[in-house]
Structures are given as structure tokens and as C-alpha cells.
C-alpha positions as protocol buffer text, in pm:
chain_id: "A"
residue {
  index: 1
  type: ASP
  ca { x: 2553 y: -2063 z: -3404 }
}
residue {
  index: 2
  type: LYS
  ca { x: 2201 y: -2206 z: -3377 }
}
residue {
  index: 3
  type: PRO
  ca { x: 1959 y: -2306 z: -3657 }
}
residue {
  index: 4
  type: PHE
  ca { x: 1659 y: -2110 z: -3524 }
}
residue {
  index: 5
  type: ASP
  ca { x: 1568 y: -1804 z: -3319 }
}
residue {
  index: 6
  type: ALA
  ca { x: 1527 y: -1890 z: -2953 }
}
residue {
  index: 7
  type: PRO
  ca { x: 1174 y: -1818 z: -2825 }
}
residue {
  index: 8
  type: ALA
  ca { x: 1137 y: -1552 z: -2557 }
}
residue {
  index: 9
  type: ILE
  ca { x: 935 y: -1653 z: -2250 }
}
residue {
  index: 10
  type: LEU
  ca { x: 811 y: -1398 z: -1998 }
}
residue {
  index: 11
  type: VAL
  ca { x: 764 y: -1553 z: -1652 }
}
residue {
  index: 12
  type: VAL
  ca { x: 483 y: -1395 z: -1447 }
}
residue {
  index: 13
  type: GLY
  ca { x: 357 y: -1485 z: -1100 }
}
residue {
  index: 14
  type: GLN
  ca { x: 307 y: -1388 z: -738 }
}
residue {
  index: 15
  type: GLN
  ca { x: 605 y: -1351 z: -504 }
}
residue {
  index: 16
  type: THR
  ca { x: 588 y: -1701 z: -359 }
}
residue {
  index: 17
  type: ASP
  ca { x: 464 y: -1896 z: -662 }
}
residue {
  index: 18
  type: GLY
  ca { x: 806 y: -2041 z: -748 }
}
residue {
  index: 19
  type: LYS
  ca { x: 910 y: -1829 z: -1048 }
}
residue {
  index: 20
  type: SER
  ca { x: 1282 y: -1818 z: -979 }
}
residue {
  index: 21
  type: ALA
  ca { x: 1290 y: -2183 z: -874 }
}
residue {
  index: 22
  type: LEU
  ca { x: 1124 y: -2288 z: -1201 }
}
residue {
  index: 23
  type: VAL
  ca { x: 1363 y: -2075 z: -1406 }
}
residue {
  index: 24
  type: GLU
  ca { x: 1662 y: -2224 z: -1228 }
}
residue {
  index: 25
  type: GLY
  ca { x: 1518 y: -2571 z: -1277 }
}
residue {
  index: 26
  type: LEU
  ca { x: 1527 y: -2508 z: -1653 }
}
residue {
  index: 27
  type: MET
  ca { x: 1880 y: -2370 z: -1632 }
}
residue {
  index: 28
  type: GLY
  ca { x: 2010 y: -2650 z: -1413 }
}
residue {
  index: 29
  type: PHE
  ca { x: 2181 y: -2431 z: -1153 }
}
residue {
  index: 30
  type: GLN
  ca { x: 2108 y: -2146 z: -911 }
}
residue {
  index: 31
  type: PHE
  ca { x: 2220 y: -1797 z: -1006 }
}
residue {
  index: 32
  type: ASN
  ca { x: 1972 y: -1579 z: -819 }
}
residue {
  index: 33
  type: HIS
  ca { x: 1840 y: -1567 z: -463 }
}
residue {
  index: 34
  type: VAL
  ca { x: 1538 y: -1794 z: -417 }
}
residue {
  index: 35
  type: GLY
  ca { x: 1295 y: -1746 z: -131 }
}
residue {
  index: 36
  type: GLY
  ca { x: 990 y: -1563 z: 0 }
}
residue {
  index: 37
  type: GLY
  ca { x: 938 y: -1189 z: -16 }
}
residue {
  index: 38
  type: THR
  ca { x: 1061 y: -945 z: -279 }
}
residue {
  index: 39
  type: LYS
  ca { x: 1385 y: -1087 z: -419 }
}
residue {
  index: 40
  type: THR
  ca { x: 1365 y: -962 z: -780 }
}
residue {
  index: 41
  type: ARG
  ca { x: 1332 y: -585 z: -825 }
}
residue {
  index: 42
  type: ARG
  ca { x: 1440 y: -567 z: -1188 }
}
residue {
  index: 43
  type: PRO
  ca { x: 1339 y: -801 z: -1470 }
}
residue {
  index: 44
  type: ILE
  ca { x: 1622 y: -1041 z: -1554 }
}
residue {
  index: 45
  type: THR
  ca { x: 1663 y: -1146 z: -1916 }
}
residue {
  index: 46
  type: ILE
  ca { x: 1849 y: -1476 z: -1940 }
}
residue {
  index: 47
  type: ASN
  ca { x: 1971 y: -1566 z: -2287 }
}
residue {
  index: 48
  type: MET
  ca { x: 2047 y: -1937 z: -2258 }
}
residue {
  index: 49
  type: LYS
  ca { x: 2260 y: -2095 z: -2528 }
}
residue {
  index: 50
  type: TYR
  ca { x: 2347 y: -2460 z: -2569 }
}
residue {
  index: 51
  type: ASN
  ca { x: 2722 y: -2506 z: -2595 }
}
residue {
  index: 52
  type: ALA
  ca { x: 2850 y: -2862 z: -2594 }
}
residue {
  index: 53
  type: GLN
  ca { x: 3198 y: -2741 z: -2496 }
}
residue {
  index: 54
  type: CYS
  ca { x: 3080 y: -2580 z: -2168 }
}
residue {
  index: 55
  type: THR
  ca { x: 3073 y: -2851 z: -1904 }
}
residue {
  index: 56
  type: GLU
  ca { x: 3030 y: -2572 z: -1646 }
}
residue {
  index: 57
  type: PRO
  ca { x: 2801 y: -2270 z: -1689 }
}
residue {
  index: 58
  type: VAL
  ca { x: 2977 y: -1975 z: -1856 }
}
residue {
  index: 59
  type: CYS
  ca { x: 2811 y: -1646 z: -1760 }
}
residue {
  index: 60
  type: TYR
  ca { x: 2818 y: -1307 z: -1930 }
}
residue {
  index: 61
  type: LEU
  ca { x: 2668 y: -981 z: -1801 }
}
residue {
  index: 62
  type: ALA
  ca { x: 2571 y: -677 z: -2008 }
}
residue {
  index: 63
  type: ARG
  ca { x: 2636 y: -396 z: -1760 }
}
residue {
  index: 64
  type: ASP
  ca { x: 2414 y: -89 z: -1773 }
}
residue {
  index: 65
  type: ASP
  ca { x: 2707 y: 141 z: -1851 }
}
residue {
  index: 66
  type: CYS
  ca { x: 2878 y: -77 z: -2113 }
}
residue {
  index: 67
  type: LEU
  ca { x: 2815 y: -172 z: -2474 }
}
residue {
  index: 68
  type: TRP
  ca { x: 2973 y: -515 z: -2445 }
}
residue {
  index: 69
  type: GLU
  ca { x: 2927 y: -832 z: -2243 }
}
residue {
  index: 70
  type: GLU
  ca { x: 3159 y: -911 z: -1955 }
}
residue {
  index: 71
  type: GLU
  ca { x: 3236 y: -1268 z: -1859 }
}
residue {
  index: 72
  type: LEU
  ca { x: 3186 y: -1320 z: -1486 }
}
residue {
  index: 73
  type: PRO
  ca { x: 3216 y: -1608 z: -1243 }
}
residue {
  index: 74
  type: LEU
  ca { x: 2876 y: -1735 z: -1133 }
}
residue {
  index: 75
  type: SER
  ca { x: 2936 y: -1603 z: -778 }
}
residue {
  index: 76
  type: ASP
  ca { x: 3008 y: -1249 z: -907 }
}
residue {
  index: 77
  type: LEU
  ca { x: 2698 y: -1255 z: -1127 }
}
residue {
  index: 78
  type: ARG
  ca { x: 2483 y: -1359 z: -832 }
}
residue {
  index: 79
  type: GLU
  ca { x: 2636 y: -1084 z: -616 }
}
residue {
  index: 80
  type: TYR
  ca { x: 2568 y: -822 z: -885 }
}
residue {
  index: 81
  type: ILE
  ca { x: 2200 y: -916 z: -902 }
}
residue {
  index: 82
  type: GLU
  ca { x: 2165 y: -919 z: -522 }
}
residue {
  index: 83
  type: ALA
  ca { x: 2344 y: -582 z: -498 }
}
residue {
  index: 84
  type: GLU
  ca { x: 2096 y: -434 z: -747 }
}
residue {
  index: 85
  type: ASN
  ca { x: 1807 y: -567 z: -541 }
}
residue {
  index: 86
  type: ARG
  ca { x: 1955 y: -414 z: -224 }
}
residue {
  index: 87
  type: ARG
  ca { x: 2011 y: -80 z: -400 }
}
residue {
  index: 88
  type: LEU
  ca { x: 1655 y: -63 z: -529 }
}
residue {
  index: 89
  type: GLU
  ca { x: 1517 y: -163 z: -191 }
}
residue {
  index: 90
  type: GLN
  ca { x: 1656 y: 168 z: -58 }
}
residue {
  index: 91
  type: ASP
  ca { x: 1542 y: 364 z: -364 }
}
residue {
  index: 92
  type: SER
  ca { x: 1219 y: 564 z: -359 }
}
residue {
  index: 93
  type: GLU
  ca { x: 1092 y: 381 z: -670 }
}
residue {
  index: 94
  type: GLN
  ca { x: 1173 y: 32 z: -528 }
}
residue {
  index: 95
  type: PHE
  ca { x: 1156 y: -126 z: -876 }
}
residue {
  index: 96
  type: TRP
  ca { x: 1309 y: -59 z: -1218 }
}
residue {
  index: 97
  type: ALA
  ca { x: 1174 y: -176 z: -1554 }
}
residue {
  index: 98
  type: LYS
  ca { x: 1519 y: -181 z: -1718 }
}
residue {
  index: 99
  type: GLU
  ca { x: 1625 y: -543 z: -1756 }
}
residue {
  index: 100
  type: ILE
  ca { x: 1941 y: -704 z: -1626 }
}
residue {
  index: 101
  type: VAL
  ca { x: 2068 y: -890 z: -1932 }
}
residue {
  index: 102
  type: VAL
  ca { x: 2260 y: -1214 z: -1880 }
}
residue {
  index: 103
  type: LYS
  ca { x: 2388 y: -1474 z: -2126 }
}
residue {
  index: 104
  type: ILE
  ca { x: 2452 y: -1831 z: -2017 }
}
residue {
  index: 105
  type: GLU
  ca { x: 2639 y: -2090 z: -2226 }
}
residue {
  index: 106
  type: TYR
  ca { x: 2612 y: -2442 z: -2092 }
}
residue {
  index: 107
  type: LYS
  ca { x: 2609 y: -2800 z: -2208 }
}
residue {
  index: 108
  type: TYR
  ca { x: 2282 y: -2874 z: -2029 }
}
residue {
  index: 109
  type: CYS
  ca { x: 2065 y: -2573 z: -2116 }
}
residue {
  index: 110
  type: PRO
  ca { x: 1844 y: -2522 z: -2424 }
}
residue {
  index: 111
  type: ASN
  ca { x: 1847 y: -2234 z: -2670 }
}
residue {
  index: 112
  type: LEU
  ca { x: 1593 y: -2020 z: -2489 }
}
residue {
  index: 113
  type: THR
  ca { x: 1541 y: -1664 z: -2367 }
}
residue {
  index: 114
  type: ILE
  ca { x: 1363 y: -1623 z: -2034 }
}
residue {
  index: 115
  type: ILE
  ca { x: 1260 y: -1293 z: -1876 }
}
residue {
  index: 116
  type: ASP
  ca { x: 1206 y: -1335 z: -1501 }
}
residue {
  index: 117
  type: THR
  ca { x: 986 y: -1050 z: -1375 }
}
residue {
  index: 118
  type: PRO
  ca { x: 945 y: -914 z: -1020 }
}
residue {
  index: 119
  type: GLY
  ca { x: 685 y: -1111 z: -825 }
}
residue {
  index: 120
  type: LEU
  ca { x: 338 y: -963 z: -805 }
}
residue {
  index: 121
  type: ILE
  ca { x: 256 y: -841 z: -454 }
}
residue {
  index: 122
  type: SER
  ca { x: -66 y: -921 z: -268 }
}
residue {
  index: 123
  type: ALA
  ca { x: -169 y: -612 z: -73 }
}
residue {
  index: 124
  type: PRO
  ca { x: -501 y: -533 z: 100 }
}
residue {
  index: 125
  type: SER
  ca { x: -716 y: -319 z: -127 }
}
residue {
  index: 126
  type: LYS
  ca { x: -917 y: -168 z: 158 }
}
residue {
  index: 127
  type: GLY
  ca { x: -829 y: 15 z: 474 }
}
residue {
  index: 128
  type: ARG
  ca { x: -546 y: 256 z: 538 }
}
residue {
  index: 129
  type: VAL
  ca { x: -312 y: 327 z: 248 }
}
residue {
  index: 130
  type: SER
  ca { x: 21 y: 152 z: 302 }
}
residue {
  index: 131
  type: PRO
  ca { x: 357 y: 149 z: 119 }
}
residue {
  index: 132
  type: LEU
  ca { x: 285 y: -211 z: 22 }
}
residue {
  index: 133
  type: GLN
  ca { x: -13 y: -100 z: -186 }
}
residue {
  index: 134
  type: GLY
  ca { x: 206 y: 142 z: -378 }
}
residue {
  index: 135
  type: GLN
  ca { x: 463 y: -131 z: -441 }
}
residue {
  index: 136
  type: ALA
  ca { x: 190 y: -370 z: -558 }
}
residue {
  index: 137
  type: ARG
  ca { x: 67 y: -114 z: -813 }
}
residue {
  index: 138
  type: ALA
  ca { x: 422 y: -43 z: -934 }
}
residue {
  index: 139
  type: VAL
  ca { x: 500 y: -413 z: -991 }
}
residue {
  index: 140
  type: GLU
  ca { x: 167 y: -475 z: -1164 }
}
residue {
  index: 141
  type: ALA
  ca { x: 226 y: -184 z: -1403 }
}
residue {
  index: 142
  type: LEU
  ca { x: 580 y: -306 z: -1478 }
}
residue {
  index: 143
  type: VAL
  ca { x: 466 y: -663 z: -1545 }
}
residue {
  index: 144
  type: LYS
  ca { x: 171 y: -554 z: -1763 }
}
residue {
  index: 145
  type: GLN
  ca { x: 405 y: -338 z: -1969 }
}
residue {
  index: 146
  type: LYS
  ca { x: 630 y: -639 z: -2034 }
}
residue {
  index: 147
  type: MET
  ca { x: 334 y: -865 z: -2119 }
}
residue {
  index: 148
  type: GLU
  ca { x: 216 y: -622 z: -2387 }
}
residue {
  index: 149
  type: ASN
  ca { x: 512 y: -721 z: -2603 }
}
residue {
  index: 150
  type: ARG
  ca { x: 338 y: -958 z: -2845 }
}
residue {
  index: 151
  type: ASP
  ca { x: 665 y: -1132 z: -2929 }
}
residue {
  index: 152
  type: TYR
  ca { x: 675 y: -1287 z: -2580 }
}
residue {
  index: 153
  type: ILE
  ca { x: 520 y: -1616 z: -2477 }
}
residue {
  index: 154
  type: ILE
  ca { x: 370 y: -1558 z: -2131 }
}
residue {
  index: 155
  type: LEU
  ca { x: 441 y: -1826 z: -1871 }
}
residue {
  index: 156
  type: CYS
  ca { x: 172 y: -1764 z: -1609 }
}
residue {
  index: 157
  type: LEU
  ca { x: 253 y: -1928 z: -1275 }
}
residue {
  index: 158
  type: GLU
  ca { x: -8 y: -1977 z: -1006 }
}
residue {
  index: 159
  type: ASP
  ca { x: -4 y: -2170 z: -680 }
}
residue {
  index: 160
  type: THR
  ca { x: -237 y: -2472 z: -697 }
}
residue {
  index: 161
  type: SER
  ca { x: -382 y: -2414 z: -351 }
}
residue {
  index: 162
  type: ASP
  ca { x: -704 y: -2253 z: -474 }
}
residue {
  index: 163
  type: TRP
  ca { x: -839 y: -2255 z: -831 }
}
residue {
  index: 164
  type: SER
  ca { x: -1085 y: -1978 z: -750 }
}
residue {
  index: 165
  type: ASN
  ca { x: -807 y: -1740 z: -645 }
}
residue {
  index: 166
  type: ALA
  ca { x: -662 y: -1681 z: -992 }
}
residue {
  index: 167
  type: THR
  ca { x: -492 y: -1348 z: -926 }
}
residue {
  index: 168
  type: THR
  ca { x: -214 y: -1379 z: -1182 }
}
residue {
  index: 169
  type: ARG
  ca { x: -436 y: -1535 z: -1448 }
}
residue {
  index: 170
  type: ASN
  ca { x: -683 y: -1248 z: -1414 }
}
residue {
  index: 171
  type: LEU
  ca { x: -401 y: -1000 z: -1478 }
}
residue {
  index: 172
  type: VAL
  ca { x: -276 y: -1198 z: -1778 }
}
residue {
  index: 173
  type: LEU
  ca { x: -629 y: -1207 z: -1922 }
}
residue {
  index: 174
  type: GLU
  ca { x: -629 y: -825 z: -1931 }
}
residue {
  index: 175
  type: VAL
  ca { x: -343 y: -840 z: -2182 }
}
residue {
  index: 176
  type: ASP
  ca { x: -407 y: -1174 z: -2354 }
}
residue {
  index: 177
  type: PRO
  ca { x: -786 y: -1230 z: -2325 }
}
residue {
  index: 178
  type: ASP
  ca { x: -790 y: -1555 z: -2526 }
}
residue {
  index: 179
  type: LEU
  ca { x: -465 y: -1690 z: -2376 }
}
residue {
  index: 180
  type: ARG
  ca { x: -335 y: -1735 z: -2731 }
}
residue {
  index: 181
  type: ARG
  ca { x: 27 y: -1678 z: -2628 }
}
residue {
  index: 182
  type: THR
  ca { x: -2 y: -1786 z: -2265 }
}
residue {
  index: 183
  type: VAL
  ca { x: 93 y: -2113 z: -2097 }
}
residue {
  index: 184
  type: VAL
  ca { x: -67 y: -2161 z: -1754 }
}
residue {
  index: 185
  type: VAL
  ca { x: 158 y: -2340 z: -1507 }
}
residue {
  index: 186
  type: SER
  ca { x: 17 y: -2443 z: -1170 }
}
residue {
  index: 187
  type: THR
  ca { x: 308 y: -2478 z: -931 }
}
residue {
  index: 188
  type: LYS
  ca { x: 369 y: -2657 z: -602 }
}
residue {
  index: 189
  type: PHE
  ca { x: 145 y: -2949 z: -687 }
}
residue {
  index: 190
  type: ASP
  ca { x: 358 y: -3161 z: -451 }
}
residue {
  index: 191
  type: THR
  ca { x: 230 y: -2958 z: -154 }
}
residue {
  index: 192
  type: ARG
  ca { x: -127 y: -3034 z: -262 }
}
residue {
  index: 193
  type: LEU
  ca { x: -91 y: -3413 z: -278 }
}
residue {
  index: 194
  type: PRO
  ca { x: -110 y: -3479 z: 101 }
}
residue {
  index: 195
  type: GLN
  ca { x: -451 y: -3309 z: 104 }
}
residue {
  index: 196
  type: PHE
  ca { x: -608 y: -3573 z: -122 }
}
residue {
  index: 197
  type: SER
  ca { x: -770 y: -3851 z: 82 }
}
residue {
  index: 198
  type: ARG
  ca { x: -1020 y: -3981 z: -175 }
}
residue {
  index: 199
  type: ALA
  ca { x: -1035 y: -4023 z: -553 }
}
residue {
  index: 200
  type: GLU
  ca { x: -1318 y: -3768 z: -556 }
}
residue {
  index: 201
  type: ASP
  ca { x: -1082 y: -3506 z: -414 }
}
residue {
  index: 202
  type: ILE
  ca { x: -845 y: -3544 z: -708 }
}
residue {
  index: 203
  type: GLU
  ca { x: -1129 y: -3540 z: -960 }
}
residue {
  index: 204
  type: ARG
  ca { x: -1268 y: -3222 z: -807 }
}
residue {
  index: 205
  type: PHE
  ca { x: -926 y: -3062 z: -821 }
}
residue {
  index: 206
  type: LEU
  ca { x: -858 y: -3155 z: -1184 }
}
residue {
  index: 207
  type: ARG
  ca { x: -1210 y: -3070 z: -1301 }
}
residue {
  index: 208
  type: PRO
  ca { x: -1343 y: -2800 z: -1069 }
}
residue {
  index: 209
  type: PRO
  ca { x: -1718 y: -2728 z: -1090 }
}
residue {
  index: 210
  type: ALA
  ca { x: -1817 y: -2432 z: -1305 }
}
residue {
  index: 211
  type: ARG
  ca { x: -1945 y: -2248 z: -998 }
}
residue {
  index: 212
  type: MET
  ca { x: -1590 y: -2253 z: -853 }
}
residue {
  index: 213
  type: LEU
  ca { x: -1411 y: -2131 z: -1162 }
}
residue {
  index: 214
  type: ASP
  ca { x: -1487 y: -2035 z: -1518 }
}
residue {
  index: 215
  type: THR
  ca { x: -1315 y: -2318 z: -1706 }
}
residue {
  index: 216
  type: SER
  ca { x: -1202 y: -2081 z: -1983 }
}
residue {
  index: 217
  type: ILE
  ca { x: -960 y: -1915 z: -1745 }
}
residue {
  index: 218
  type: LEU
  ca { x: -734 y: -2221 z: -1754 }
}
residue {
  index: 219
  type: GLY
  ca { x: -699 y: -2214 z: -2131 }
}
residue {
  index: 220
  type: GLY
  ca { x: -782 y: -2584 z: -2151 }
}
residue {
  index: 221
  type: SER
  ca { x: -624 y: -2826 z: -1905 }
}
residue {
  index: 222
  type: PRO
  ca { x: -387 y: -2709 z: -1633 }
}
residue {
  index: 223
  type: PHE
  ca { x: -19 y: -2791 z: -1661 }
}
residue {
  index: 224
  type: PHE
  ca { x: 137 y: -2902 z: -1335 }
}
residue {
  index: 225
  type: THR
  ca { x: 496 y: -2864 z: -1233 }
}
residue {
  index: 226
  type: SER
  ca { x: 660 y: -2943 z: -903 }
}
residue {
  index: 227
  type: VAL
  ca { x: 989 y: -2804 z: -776 }
}
residue {
  index: 228
  type: PRO
  ca { x: 1176 y: -2998 z: -504 }
}
residue {
  index: 229
  type: SER
  ca { x: 1180 y: -2818 z: -172 }
}
residue {
  index: 230
  type: GLY
  ca { x: 1560 y: -2817 z: -165 }
}
residue {
  index: 231
  type: ARG
  ca { x: 1574 y: -2610 z: -485 }
}
residue {
  index: 232
  type: VAL
  ca { x: 1867 y: -2614 z: -723 }
}
residue {
  index: 233
  type: GLY
  ca { x: 2196 y: -2557 z: -543 }
}
residue {
  index: 234
  type: HIS
  ca { x: 2491 y: -2348 z: -654 }
}
residue {
  index: 235
  type: THR
  ca { x: 2783 y: -2581 z: -577 }
}
residue {
  index: 236
  type: ARG
  ca { x: 2944 y: -2820 z: -823 }
}
residue {
  index: 237
  type: ASP
  ca { x: 2760 y: -3113 z: -665 }
}
residue {
  index: 238
  type: CYS
  ca { x: 2422 y: -2940 z: -716 }
}
residue {
  index: 239
  type: VAL
  ca { x: 2463 y: -2855 z: -1083 }
}
residue {
  index: 240
  type: PHE
  ca { x: 2252 y: -3070 z: -1313 }
}
residue {
  index: 241
  type: ARG
  ca { x: 2445 y: -3335 z: -1507 }
}
């Protein structure tokens, strides 16, 4: 039904870097829980398909125990994803690499496949061993495994608060050293704006000195995106039109 194969984009970032909010901004509506902490415990593959006849999002879910897609209301799809997150939260493994596969047909979405991965966890590397450290290692291994698929374009999200703290970019560089298939997206630029009082502050932010950050880690110039603090809603009035 479409003249080309939709590209597959793997979204990678820390827990609070705005992954889900950016994905839902591209989709035009909210289908997953957005907020701090661990909200995504399984990768979610979203096959978006432009359909001029769908003035409302039409959602399909490929259940783990079925060979076909099931059409679901948006509220039921959201509940299924949240139920999976609650189930895994009680599971000894906490995370599962098997993807939740969803198809969305909508008048306002592009032909695009997005894989939203669990957020990377920041855990102290020193001191007493904690469950959080084990979770951080599990998520990192899961995300690295997904990034190794060379058919994916990696969308690397990082908070703009500190160029020198490039945690996600350092992980991406282990898999894609030259950033040949990586797009670096610095999120939450709107929260940074109030901190600029002089023109020199902006210049320093856009072109950080070499001693602060190896310029090659940005893969050229940074790409900024800003997500409104209200996020994308899930009612009819909040759907993009």
C-alpha cells in the first residue's frame, strides 16, 4: 500500500530524556504512559502507516500467543502495555527483550517504524551492590543488543543539561563508533533557555570548548527538539489535527 519500505528507527535514551514523549509527538497522540522512572520494560515496535481514511487512530496489537493482529481501542492497547509493565515489575528479570508489536493507521502519521526501548538507568557504580545496578546492566545489555541490528537507524536522545555527561552517546559509540547510522537528538532545550543570560552563554552551549567535550561525539552539529511540558494528551481534543 506504500511506494517504499518504511525506515526503522530505534529510540535510545535515559529514563527521563523524553523518549516516549518524542515518539508520541511523532505519532500525534498518547498511547503509552509518559513520566519519570521505569515505564517501559519491553521494547515497543510501532509500525505507523499513513491512511487517509483514518481520521482517528486505528490500533492493532500482535499478541504474544497469536499469529494475527487484533484491532483494539486505544484505551485497551494502553492498558495492555501498562499491564505488561506491571507484570514485569514483579518478575525476577524485570525486563524482557521480546518486543510488543503495534500497528497504527492514521491520517496524520508517516510511514515509519519506531522501536521504543526501555530507558537506560543511572545507577551508582561504586559502593554497596544494589538491585538498581543489576537493572541498569540488564537494560544496557538489552539496548545494545537492539542497536547491533545494522538495519536500524539509531535515534540517540540526551538531555541538553550537560554536554560533558554524554552517557547515552558513549553507549551508542560502542556499537556505532563513527555514528554513521545514528542521529543525535538533544532534548528538553526549552528547559535550558532560561539559563542563558548573555549571548556568550548560547555560543558556549552551541560550540562547547574542546576541553569540555570531544566534538566528534556529536557527529557534527547537535539537533535540538523540545517537547511541551503538557505532553500529547489521549482525548479527542488532544489528538493532533
